C-alpha positions in Angstrom: 8.9 18.1 42.5 9.3 14.4 43.3 7.4 13.5 40.1 9.6 15.8 38.0 12.8 14.4 39.6 11.7 10.8 39.0 10.9 11.6 35.3 14.3 13.2 34.7 16.0 10.3 36.4 14.0 7.8 34.3 14.8 9.7 31.1 18.5 9.7 32.0 18.5 5.9 32.5 16.7 5.3 29.2 19.2 7.5 27.3 22.1 5.7 29.1 20.8 2.3 28.1 20.1 3.4 24.5 23.6 4.8 24.2 25.3 1.7 25.6 23.2 -0.4 23.2 24.4 1.7 20.2 28.1 1.4 21.1 27.9 -2.4 21.5 26.2 -2.8 18.1 28.9 -0.6 16.4 31.7 -2.7 17.8 30.1 -6.0 16.7 29.5 -4.6 13.2 33.1 -3.4 12.9 34.8 -6.7 13.6 34.3 -10.5 13.3 36.9 -11.5 15.9 34.8 -11.8 19.0 34.8 -8.5 20.8 38.3 -7.6 19.7 38.9 -4.7 17.3 40.1 -5.7 13.9 43.1 -3.7 12.7 43.3 -2.9 9.0 46.7 -3.6 7.5 47.7 -2.0 4.1 49.8 -4.4 2.0 52.0 -2.8 -0.6 52.5 -4.8 -3.8 52.9 -4.3 -7.6 50.9 -5.2 -10.7 53.7 -6.0 -13.2 55.5 -9.0 -11.8 54.4 -12.1 -13.8 53.1 -14.9 -11.6 53.8 -12.9 -8.4 51.6 -9.8 -8.4 49.9 -8.9 -11.6 46.5 -8.0 -13.1 44.9 -11.0 -14.8 42.8 -11.0 -18.0 39.7 -10.3 -15.9 41.2 -7.2 -14.3 41.9 -8.8 -10.9 45.0 -8.5 -8.8 46.4 -11.9 -8.2 49.6 -14.0 -8.2 51.6 -16.0 -5.7 52.4 -13.2 -3.3 48.8 -11.8 -3.5 47.1 -15.2 -2.9 49.5 -16.0 -0.1 48.6 -12.8 1.7 45.0 -13.6 1.3 45.6 -17.0 2.9 47.4 -15.4 5.8 44.5 -12.9 6.1 42.1 -15.9 6.5 44.1 -17.2 9.4 44.5 -13.9 11.3 41.0 -12.7 12.4 42.5 -9.9 14.4 43.6 -8.2 11.1 42.0 -7.2 7.9 44.5 -7.0 4.9 43.9 -4.5 2.1 46.2 -4.2 -1.0 47.6 -1.0 -2.3 49.4 -1.3 -5.6 52.3 0.8 -7.0 55.5 0.8 -8.9 58.1 -1.4 -7.2 60.5 1.6 -6.9 57.9 3.4 -4.7 57.3 0.5 -2.2 60.2 1.2 0.2 59.4 4.9 0.5 55.7 4.1 1.0 56.6 1.7 3.8 59.0 4.2 5.4 56.3 7.0 5.3 53.6 4.7 6.7 51.5 4.7 3.5 51.6 0.9 3.7 52.2 -1.5 6.6 54.2 -4.2 4.9 55.5 -5.2 1.4 54.6 -8.4 -0.4 56.8 -8.4 -3.5 59.4 -11.1 -3.3 61.7 -9.0 -1.0 65.2 -10.5 -0.6 67.4 -9.5 2.3 70.2 -7.0 1.7 72.2 -4.8 4.1 70.5 -1.5 3.2 67.0 -2.9 3.7 68.0 -4.5 7.0 69.2 -1.2 8.4 65.9 0.5 7.8 63.3 -2.2 8.0 62.2 -5.5 9.5 62.0 -8.8 7.7 59.7 -11.5 9.1 61.5 -14.7 10.2 59.8 -17.4 8.0 60.8 -17.3 4.3 58.0 -18.1 1.9 59.9 -18.5 -1.3 63.4 -19.1 -2.8 64.2 -16.6 -5.6 66.6 -17.9 -8.3 67.9 -15.0 -10.3 69.4 -15.8 -13.6 70.8 -14.0 -16.7 67.9 -13.6 -19.2 68.3 -13.0 -22.9 66.3 -13.3 -26.2 65.7 -16.8 -27.3 67.8 -16.2 -30.5 70.8 -15.0 -28.5 73.4 -17.7 -28.3 76.4 -15.5 -27.4 75.5 -14.8 -23.8 75.7 -17.9 -21.7 76.4 -16.5 -18.2 77.1 -13.3 -16.4 80.7 -13.4 -17.6 79.4 -12.7 -21.1 77.7 -9.5 -20.1 80.9 -7.4 -20.3 80.4 -4.5 -22.7 76.6 -5.3 -22.9 73.6 -3.4 -21.9 71.6 -5.0 -19.0 68.3 -3.7 -17.9 67.0 -4.1 -14.3 64.5 -2.4 -12.0 65.8 0.4 -9.8 66.1 -0.6 -6.1 65.5 -4.3 -7.0 67.8 -7.0 -5.7 68.8 -7.8 -9.3 70.1 -4.2 -9.5 72.0 -4.6 -6.2 73.5 -7.9 -7.3 74.5 -6.6 -10.7 76.0 -3.4 -9.3 78.1 -5.5 -6.8 79.3 -7.8 -9.5 80.2 -4.8 -11.7 82.3 -3.1 -9.0 84.2 -6.3 -8.4 84.9 -6.8 -12.1 85.9 -3.4 -13.4 82.5 -1.9 -14.1 82.3 -3.4 -17.6 78.6 -4.0 -17.7 76.4 -1.1 -18.8 73.5 -1.2 -16.4 70.3 0.6 -17.4 67.1 0.9 -15.3 63.6 0.1 -16.5 61.2 3.0 -16.6 57.8 1.3 -16.6 58.0 -2.1 -15.0 58.2 -5.4 -16.9 56.6 -4.0 -20.1 59.6 -1.7 -20.5 62.0 -4.5 -19.8 60.2 -6.9 -22.2 60.1 -4.3 -25.0 63.7 -3.2 -24.7 65.0 -6.8 -24.7 62.7 -7.9 -27.5 63.7 -4.9 -29.8 67.4 -5.3 -29.0 67.8 -2.0 -27.3 69.3 -4.0 -24.4 71.2 -7.3 -24.5 70.0 -8.9 -21.3 68.1 -8.6 -18.0 68.1 -10.5 -14.7 65.0 -12.5 -14.0 63.6 -15.8 -12.7 62.6 -19.0 -14.6 59.0 -18.7 -13.5 58.7 -15.0 -14.6 60.2 -15.8 -18.0 57.9 -18.8 -18.5 54.9 -16.6 -17.8 55.9 -13.7 -19.9 56.7 -15.9 -22.9 53.2 -17.5 -22.7 51.3 -14.3 -22.0 53.1 -11.9 -24.3 55.3 -13.9 -26.6 58.4 -12.2 -25.1 60.8 -14.7 -26.6 63.1 -14.8 -23.6 65.2 -17.6 -22.0 67.3 -17.9 -18.9 71.0 -18.9 -19.2 73.7 -20.1 -16.9 73.6 -20.9 -13.2 71.6 -19.0 -10.6 73.4 -15.8 -9.7 71.6 -15.9 -6.3 69.2 -18.3 -4.6 67.9 -16.0 -2.0 65.1 -16.6 0.4 62.4 -14.0 0.3 60.3 -12.5 3.0 57.7 -9.8 3.8 59.2 -6.5 4.7 57.8 -4.4 7.6 58.7 -1.3 9.6 60.9 -1.8 12.6 58.0 -1.1 15.1 55.7 -3.7 13.6 56.9 -6.6 15.8 53.4 -7.8 16.7 52.3 -7.9 13.1 55.6 -9.7 12.2 54.9 -12.4 14.9 51.4 -12.9 13.7 52.5 -13.3 10.0 55.2 -15.8 11.0 52.7 -17.8 13.0 50.3 -18.0 10.1 53.2 -18.8 7.6 54.3 -21.8 9.8 50.8 -23.2 9.6 50.6 -22.6 5.9 53.9 -24.4 5.3 53.1 -27.3 7.7 49.8 -28.1 6.1 51.1 -28.1 2.5 49.3 -24.9 1.4 52.5 -23.0 0.6 53.7 -25.8 -1.7 50.4 -25.9 -3.5 50.4 -22.1 -4.1 54.0 -22.2 -5.4 53.3 -25.1 -7.7 50.1 -23.4 -9.0 51.6 -19.9 -9.6 55.3 -20.6 -10.2 55.1 -24.0 -11.9 57.3 -25.8 -9.3 57.8 -25.9 -5.6 60.1 -22.8 -5.1 59.7 -23.0 -1.3 62.9 -24.9 -1.1 66.4 -24.0 -2.5 67.5 -25.7 -5.7 
């Protein structure tokens, strides 16, 4: 009986040691941050915003926001960032329903977004919105000239919010229409004359002219010069703090300026 008891005990010890060894190996394979678990973060972005988040000629997702998120990811070993792309109009709902963890898509602050979501503290870009028309259009020189004109903007975009606010304050004389399929729809409608103008940024216009011969130009002063942030859910305070910490480092060592100059043509990290 003693021999049997000893054998059973020895087998139990061997199984226990083997089991512990397997668990430890699994943890080390699953993360690269010491013994801490790495949390996967799903980042929502788009594919049709020139210079910001788009598919390049090699089929890769890239752009200013995308490459900035990759840089933040390098500096936060406790997280692993993965991108999920979708139409801009679906981003807010996807964040609200926890299909993504934060949005990287040049998100400007407005009252509606602030009620539902959480912006990080450190801005990573300044977003100059301007009236944009075809290059051969010399009649529209500013927003005042849009009365009686068709202006196309993306639904739920800050350009749409800005234009709707202006319209309400000036007798609703601008005919606002909403793009159906991202920037291609906007580019086509403007180029063919189905609409008279849109609201865009100088860097987006420069890119789309070079890439697709869109024949656009910006006119007049900036309608807004808003700072842009990442947008998170209200409960993501730890993730927000980590992102802000990394952004401060990226700004301080000049990496943010380099990314802006590379992708946007100028240093848009500071207001005009």
